N, C-alpha and C positions, 0 to 999 in steps of 0.2 A: 360860334361856340370854340374855346381852342382849341386845340388838337388831341385825342384820349389817348395815354402810352400803355393803357392801362391791358396785359395779353390773355388776365384772366376774360374780359369784356366789352370788348373794343367803343358797345357802344352805351357803358355811361358814364356821367360825365360827372361821377367823383370820384377822387384822387383812392386807390384800387387798397387798402388795407389786411394785410399779410392778421388771421384765422393760427389763435394760437395751438400751440400741439396739442393732445389729449395725454402722451406721454413723454414723460421724460425724458430729451439727449440722454444717452449710456456711453457714458466716455466713463476713462479710467482713471474718475476724481469719486468717483458716485459711488452709494451707500454697496453694501454685499447683497448678493439673491435674499440669504436670508433674514434679511432686515437688522441684523442686527446681532444676535444667538448668538451666529460659533462667525465668533473674527478671523477668521481663514487668509481677509489678507492680511492678519497683526497675525502673527505665527508666534511669536515673544508672549503678548499675551494668552493666547489657549497652552502653549506650553506650562508657562506662570502659576497658571489656574491649574491643571494636569498634576505640577510638581505641590502644587500644593498642601492640595488635596492630601495629594501621598506622602507630604512629609508628617505627618500621625502615626507611622510608621512606627515600632523602638527599630533601634540600632544604624537604621537607614537610610532616619530621616535628617538630622544634622544635617549634611548635604546636600539629600534634598532638596531639604526649603532654605538654604543656600539660594542654589541653583534658582529656584522661584524666587523670591529676593528681588536676587539678580535684575533675571527676567522680567520681573515685572513690575521691574522700575524701569528696563528699554522697551519694553509695552507698550509704557506707559507714554513713554517720550517720542513715540513713531506716534498714537494717538495726538498727540498735545502740537506736532507738527502738520497732523492732519488730517480733520477731524469725520476726513470720507471713510474711512478700514475698518471705524468702532474698534470695541476692546476693552477701552478703563473699568466697566465692570469683572470679568477677568483680572486685568492685569493688580486691578482692588484684590481679588480676592486674593490671586500669588502672594501680593505686596504680602501678606494677614495674616492667610496662615501663614509662610511659611517663616515670615518674622517670627513670629507666634512656635514656631514649631522648634525655627534655632534657635529661639531665645529657649526654650524647657530641654530640649535636647541635649544645649550645652550646661545650664547650672547640671543638670543634671547627672552629665560625665564628669560637671566640676565637683562636685556634692563628693561623687565615688572615690574618683580620686582624694579629698579631702581627708576621706574618714579611712582609706589603706593605711591614709598615708600616716593619720596620727591613732593608728589603733592598738 
């Protein structure tokens, strides 16, 4: 009988196979504890989401919409570099709402200025 180097069962003749762990190892590259609902590891996407929603407000919507659009792109870029951080939906909402309302408020300002010039 060959020598057995199994520290778990020294009388076993079968080689020792490690049991799979029921819990995945937790490291810095794992997903967040909220299951991706709140992307706290991707603050750019989260801020873009809230700014995108707020960009619908009159008077302050244009600069907030531009900021939401830019932060949404940055958050999506971070998400593509590291898929474990989540936040693509939040970044997409920031890009969509921020871009839409920035265009709407920008066109409204242009129309106001043109109407005042050609009055």
